[in-house]
C-alpha angles and dihedrals in degrees: 000000000000133000086236093065119110118235090251090058091046094052097044124109102196127219114260111220121210115282117267100197125183101228123150115246093004123178098211112200101150109088107044096245117160111257092216129073121255122259113297087231088069092067093042090054093049092048090050091050091052091052121196096309104021089241091145088070091076086065126080115245123246103285091212098044090218096174089055094048090048091053092049092047092050094046091051103036097245135112124268085244088066094054130084125182134198148161098293125324091278091066089045090053090045091056092046089056090054099038104035113012103045102097135130094267122067122259123232130231135155120279089233108043144104105332094219092076098076090042090059089048090054092044094050099031095247119161116225145184121209109222110209117240118235120268088266091053093250129132114250106209091206089067089064098048127086093010113153134187115202086339096310130102121261119280093241145316130238132177137151118244112231085030120236133260092008100054092217117149127224112209120238092247090058091049087053090054090056092049093047090047092054108039092155098047129072114245115202118197112198105208100180089138105028095107089071098067116327137088117250119241089218092106088061096062092086091057100040118048089189095061125101120179118198124200137178134209090210097089118029094024095048091234106123091129092054098056110218128149136163145195132213124203149115110321089245091061092044089053090055091053092048091052093053092043092051089050090054112030123349090194109047096146120054125219093262094049093051091049095046094044092054093051092049091051093048095050097080096162093057092046092051093047095050093047093047091053093050092049092050091049093046092055091046091047090049092051092048095049091047085054088057091054099263122144104227122192117228105267132204092171134078090264138057130220119213149151137201118227095218104034128067113240096226091051091048090050091051094047088051091048089052085060093047096255115120127193130171122267118187115204097207135118115282096012108050093109093054130092123208108215124191115223106244131178117306091259091053091047093051090050091053092049091048091050093047091048090057093043095050097040 
């Protein structure tokens, strides 16, 4: 800590991203990356954007990323005016905290959820209340309805669906109950993993002007290295995000990211094939781990969340690491005995199961 730090920097507790270790022959199941490559059309689009001499890189990209907004709008049956794009969904979420969730009243989110939410609250000075998950680690929509703060409604609500790190899915009718119970508060549904088994809430945006749905291309589109995210909502919500974005960085997406993202969104066949393979592998992995005595929560994501009744999660993670397999262990109340395991290829999943069979024997 330096005397030159601002008070904001002094008070922050930064987000800690998943480890990216440099270990030879590593089986990496800790950061929920897609085990399959992106559409071949992505590389072709990037190469076409570069041209023969990459001269286009001397020019700024389109600050509005109109081609990408149009692709998202077409894919989801909305208008481009209902679409916002940014440098990964984390940036989109960050702008949402500043533009839509920073009010006098606290916002609500689950006590076990994406750990970036309280970080953004600290960065932007947003008060918050953690709402406990049910005993089975699901979100109870009634816990988010009728909440008041000094006689006023909450300042906003945010949660992932499926939730992270649990993988549990909230049905669309339950999301509607939350929207109906909070007509004067923005509800942000973070759908980073919805393509692996859930139904998106995007069709609800035309009926609820307080709904913002956030997506990423990092997971189901296999583009974690390209950094593209988007949000869909009422044009008034999108306008607020644009105002914050253009007060922070007018060019969040580079030319190559825009071109690659458009190609990924337009290749529906590749998207469906990859998601289907991940879902099939997830169900098999869940069955295999249950056979080893693990309690595995129902998952609609590209990861599973489980614990073993006789083995400490931290010790299991260490034993796996010793075998060049890394998974995510969260050392926080209620879930410190769980491991979050990304669904890899069938070969990687089998190697994990074999290792755990040996460790737990």
